[in-house]
N, C-alpha and C positions, 0 to 999 in steps of 0.2 A: 097530472103527470108531466114531467119535464121531457119534451121530445128529444132533447139533446143528449140524454143519458144513453150510453151504450150498454144494453142489457146483457152483453156477453163479456164485458171486461170489468175487472175489479178496480175500484178507485185507489190511486196511489197517494195515500195520506199519512203513512206511518214512518217513524224513524226507528233506529235500533233500540232506543230507549223504550218506545212503545212495545217493541217485540219482547224485550226483557220483562216489561210489566205484564204482558199476556202470559209469559212463561212462569210467572210467580205462582202458577197452579201447582208447581212441583211439591212444596211442603205439605200439600194435602195428603200425599201418600203416607206421611208420618202419622197423621191423625186417624186414617181409616184402616191402617194395617198393623201398627206397632203393638197396640194392646192385644190384638188377636194373635199375633205371631208369638208373643211371649208364652202362649200356652203350649208351644211345641219346641221352641228354641230359647236359649238364654239371650240376654241383652248383648253381650259381647259378640255372640254369633251373628245376631241380626245386624249389628252395627258394622261388622266386618263385611257382611254380604253387601250392605248398602255402599260402603266405601269402594269396594271393588266394582260394583255396578256404576258408581259415579265416575270412576276413572275410565271405564269402558265407554260410558256415555260421552265423555269429552272426546275420545278418539273417534267415535262414530260421528259426532257433530262436525269434526274437521273434514271427514269424508263427505258428508252430506252438503257441506258448504260448497265444495267443488261442483256438485251436480246442480245445486240451486243456481249457481252462476251460469251454468250451461243453458238453462231453460228459464230465462228471467220473466217470461210471460205466463208461465205455467203454474196453476194453482194445484194444491194437493200435497205438496211436500214429499215425504219419503215415498208414499204410494205412487206419486207421479213419476218419480225416478225409476221405480220398479217397472212401470208401464213402458217407459222408453227403452229400458235395457232388455226387457224380455219379449217385446212384441214381435220381433222377427223370428223368435224361437217357438214361443207358445203364448199367443195373445191372452187367452183366458187367465193366465197367471197374473197378468196385470190387473184384471178385474178382481181376482181373489185378493191380491195385495191391497188394492184400494179399498175394497169392502172390509178386509181384515183390519186395515188401519182405522177406517171409520168406526168399525165395531169396537176396536180396542179403546179408542178415545171416547166414542159416544157413550158407551155403557158406563164409563166412569162418571158420567153426569148423574145417572140414577143412583150409582153407588154413593157418591159424595152427598147427593141430595137426601138419601135415606139416613146417612150419618148425621147430617144437619138436622133432620127432623127428630132423630133420637136425642140429639143434644138439647134441642129446644124443649122437648117433652120432659126429659130427665131433670132439667133445670127449673122450669116454671109450671109444668103441668103434671106433676108426679101423681096426683090423685085422680087423673082422668080415667074413665072406664070405657071409652069408645073402642070398639073392636068389631071386626067383621071379617068374613072369609070369602075369598074369591079364588076359584080354581084350586082349592086346597091350601092356599097360602093365608096365613093369619096376618091381617093388616090392622092398623090402628091410626091414631091421631098423628103419629110421626110421619106416616106416609102422605097425609094431607099437607103437612108442612113441607115435605119433600117436593110434592107437586107444585106448591107455591114457589119454592126456590127455583125450580126448573123454568117456570113461566117468567119469573123475575129475570133470569139470565137470558132467556129468549128475547125479551123486550129490549134489554141493554144492547144486544147484538143486532137485532133487526133494524134498528134506527141509526146504524152507523158504528163501525168498529172503533173509530177514533174516540168516541165517547166511552165505549166499553173499556178501552185501554186506559183512559183517564181515570175511570172509576177504579180499575185494578191497581193503578199507581197508588192511589190513596189507601185503599184497603190493604194492598200488599205492604206498604210502608208500616201501617199499624200492626200487621201480623209480624213483620220482622222485628219491630221494636218490642212487641209483646213477648216474642220468643227469646229475644236477647235478655230482657228483664228477668223472665222466669228461669232461664238457664243460669244466669249469674246468681240469682237468689238461691237456687238449689245448691250452688257451690259454696256460698258464703253465709247464708242465713243461719243464725244460731238455733232457730227452731227446726232446721232440717240438718241432719247429720249425714253429709255426703260421705260415701265410703265405697271403695272398689269391691268390698265384700258383698255389696248389693247387686253386683253384676256377675253373671256366670256365662260359661261356655257350654251349658247343657244343651243336649239335643235329644228329643224324643224319637227314637228310631235310629237310623243310620245316615250315611252320606246322602241318600236319596231325599231325606227330609230337607237338608240344607239346599239341595238343588231346587226342590219345589218352592222353597221360600224365595230363592232367587227368581224363579219363574213368575211367581205371583207378584213380586214387587218390581219387576222389570219395567212395567208401564210408568212407575213413578221415577225411578232413577235414570231411565233412558230418556225422560221426557223433554230434555233440552232441545230435541229435534223439532218440537212443536213450532219453533220460530220459523222453520223453513216453510211451513204451510202458508205463511203470510208473505212470502217472498215477492210476489207480483205487486203487493200493496205498499212496499217500502219505496220511499222517494229515490233512494240509491240502492237498487236491489242487491248487488253483489257485496258491497261494503257493509250495508246494514244487516244483511242476513248473517254474514260471517262474524261480525262484531257481536251481535246478539247471541248467537249460538255458543260461541267460545266463552263469552263472559258469564252467561247464565249457567252453563254446565260446570264451569270452575267454581262459581259462587255457591252452587247447590251442594258441593261436597261438604261445606261447612255445616249447614243445618242438618244434613243427614248423618253427621258424625257427632257434632257438639251437642245438639238438642237431646237426642236419646241418651247420650252418655251422662249429661247433667241430670236429666229427669229420673232415669232409672237408678242412677247412683244415689240420688237424694230420696226418692220415694220407695225404691225397692221394686223388684220385678212383680211381686205379688200384688202390690197396690195398683200398678198399671194394668196388670192382667184382670183384676177385679173391676177396674174402671176403664174399659178399653176406649170409650168415647170421651169421657170427662176427665181424664187424668191430668191434663194441663190445668183445668179449673181446680182440681185437688191440690196441685202444686202451688198455685197462687194462694189458695186458702191457708195452707200450712205455712207458707213463707211470710204472708202479710196479715194473716188473721182476719177472716171474714171477707176477703177480696176475691173469692172464687169466681164472682161474676165477671171479673176482668179476664180470667182465663177462658170463660165461656165465650166472651166476645172475640178473643183472639182466634179460637177454634172456628167460631161461626164465620168470621171475616175470611179466614183462610179457605174454608169450604166454599164460600160464595165466589171468591177469586177463582178457585178451581172450576166451579160450575160455569162461570162466565167464559173462561178461557177454553174449556173443553167443548162448550157449545159452539164457539167460534171456529175451533179447529175441525170438529166433526162436520160442520156445514161446508167448509171449504174442501174437505176430502170428497164429499159427494159432488160438489160443483166441478172439481177437477176431473172426476170420473166421467161426468156427463160431457164435459168439454172434449174429452178424448174419444167419445163415442162408445164408452164402455157400459153405460146404463141409460135409462130413459131420458130423452132429450129435454123433457120439461124441467129438469134440474139444471140445465145449462142456461141460467137466467139470474140476473141480479136486479134488485129493486132500485128505486129512485135514490136511495142512500148509498148505493154502490156495494151492497153486500148480498150474498146468495140467500135471499129470504125464504124461498121454497125449501131449500135444503135444511135451513135452520128449523123450519116448522116441522119437517119430517123427522128431524132429530128428536124434537120434544115428544112427538107422538110415539116414536119407537121406545124412548126411555120410560115413558109412562107405562107402556105395555110390559116391558121387561121388569119394571119394578113390581107390577102386579103378579107376574108369572114366577119370579124368582124370590124377591123380597130381601134376603140377607145380604149385606154389603160384600162380604168375602165370597159368597156364592156368585154374585154378579161379576166380581172381578175374575173368578175362574172361568166364567162364560165368555169374557171379553179378551183374555190374555192370549189365547191361541191365535186369533186374528191379528192382534197387534204384533206379536213376535214373528209371525209369518211375513208381515209387511216389512219389518226390520231386516229379516233375512234376505228377502227378495230385493229390497232397496240396496243393501250392502253389496249383494252379488251383482246388481246392476252396474255398480261402479266398475267392477272387473270386466263386465261385458262391454260397457261403453268405451273403456280404454282399448279393448281389442277391436271392436267393430267401428268405432268412430275416432280413430287416433288423431285426425286432423281437425276435429270439431273444436272451434275456439273455446277456450276455458279462461275467463277472466281470473278465476282462482284455480290454480293447478298444483296439486300436491306432487311431491317428489315420487319417483318410481318405487322407492323403498316402502311406500304405503301399500303397494299391491299385496305383498305377503302378509302385512298386518291385517288388511281387510279379509284375506282368506282365513286367517286364524279367528277373526271376529265372527265370520259366517259359521265356521265349524262350531265355535263355542255356543252360539245362539241356537243352532240346530240341536246340540246336545241338551241344553236346558229345556228346550221346547218338548222334545221327545220324552224326557223324564217327567216333566211337569204334566203333560197330557195323560200319561199312563198312570200317574200316581197322585191324583188330586186329593184323594181322601186322607193323605198323610197330614194335612193341615187340620183335619177334623171338621171341615166345612165343605159341603157340596160333594160332588162325585160325578158319576157318569152322566147324569141329567144335564149338568152345566156344559160338559164337553159336547154333548149331542146338540144342544141349543146353538153353540158356536159353529159347529160343522154345518148345521142346517142353514144358518144365515149365510155362510160362505158359499154353499151350494146355490142358494137363491141368487147370489151375485152372478154366477155363470148363466143362470136362466135369464136374468135381466140383460146380460151381455148379448145373448142370442136374440132376445126380443128386440133390442135396439137395432141390431144389424138387419135382421130378416124382416121385421114388421115395420119399424119406423123408418129406417134408412133404405129398406128394400134393396139390400146388397147381399151377396152370398155369404153364408156363415163360413168363415175361414179361421184356421187355427194360427195362421201367421200373417202379420201385417207388414207392409213395407216400412223400412226405417231409413230415412235419408242420411247420406254420409256427411252432409253439411246443412246448416240451417237455410231455410228458404223463406221468401216473402217477408211478411211483417216480423217473423221470428228473427230473420237475418238482420233486419233494421234495428230491432230491439237489442240484439246481441252486440251489434257494432257499437251501439251507444254505451253498453256496459264495458266493452273492451277499452274504448277511448276514455271512459270515466275513471277506470282503474289502472291505466297504463303506468302510472308512477308508483303503484303500491309495491311493497317489498315482497308480497306473496304471489306476484304475477311473474310468469316466465318471460324470458327475453323475447320470445316469439310473438308477444302481444301485438307489437306494432305491425308485423307482417300479417298477422291474422286479421287485424282491424282493416288493413288495406284490402285484403282479400274479401272481407265482408262488404267493403265499399263497392267492389266490382259486382258482388252478388246483388247488392241493392240496386245498382244501375240496371242489371239484367232483369231483375224480377219486380221492379217497382210497379209495373203495370198490373201484376197479379197480386200484389200485397193488399191485404184487407186493412183499411185505415185503423189506426190505433192512437188514442190520445195518450201522450206521455208528458211527464212533468220535467221542467228544465232545472228544478232545484236539486242540489246535491249536498246541501248542508245537513247537519244533524238536527 
């Protein structure tokens, strides 16, 4: 083991391009939800929901970029901002947000892994008869393939995120090329008659069904914020985080609109509904005659990209939670490759357990979405609280004050879809009360672990409110000064940057003796 490794700081090795590569998990949402959703809504309805969600995601990413720049040393992304904003009011909400965020991202690992296993089985092992029951759930060969995919993703993350990002770049490029080819083929191939008559606005039920669809797919269309989870690992934290989040959220509007429009218009809603996992392979087969295996590879690569990225994100959410003193201290640790290895391992174990207990992909999604949307709500509201409570805190990226009412509307909208979604999960035809109970139980465990950390491990009183400094201190002040000076010329920075940077210089001189040493990189290039 290298003694020079700081086991409490993440390695700064990434650029904004690496962040975008890790965010290429987003198209996974198309493959694991679209076919199932067409059982309750028409294609035009689903596409409209996704488009609206993608626009909302872009707005939210702009907000999260400001908070990422405020806390350049803090891991955990949206959940960490919720902790900072709410700890002076009700600290356990920070733990709930962090666990909810981790739950939302982490359980998509098992969901995508199960779809991956179903795809492999349906393509190459159609005649297998392996089946067994565990706790009342029917499992088979596809679940063994799912476990293998989880272990594969864990290995790629455990031995360094830079390597995992490089793999995602290659696989992600293949996925984008494959989706582009099949989308164009559905529009122009003579063997596929694309028509708007194949798409409908149908809804099984009423407006609540549409809202529940939005609730279930929010994890996919909102997922551009995943980039913020890796903020401390970028060479240039503020610039790289902002670039990656803005560009990936804009880019993802295209696949969430173009791909389902092309495929459903070419294949028809019935074909996609009858082949919810393999419909891309069906499209390749019809367009090119016998080339369905290409479609299978496109879906498989996309799912692997998603599993690798969500494994990385879930591990960092747990690491950030432990750093802030919100869960057991053993998770505040990184391995010799600069990644939170213990958190990553715990992630795999949890997902294997949930896969056994729940089984169906959409049911897993219902169990995870409550926590994810709670973290988004608490993270967005933290923006409002931080503007009120820490008005003079230096912000390398500072949005105009007109964003305050925009954020208030976003918070209200997300509360609305969460309440409707939690109360009406059965409208999708998958899952029900059991999935919501699982989600609530895991969130309650987060409060218990918060209490255990403070009372047993840290031996301090259990308090519901924690102090929140008005200005950064110690090593945080030093790191933020560096960010302010690095971005002083950017057009997104307020004119007060220079004054704030000078103020931080004074803070550094006053607090240098108390600052914990931190290794930083001098590189600012892409």
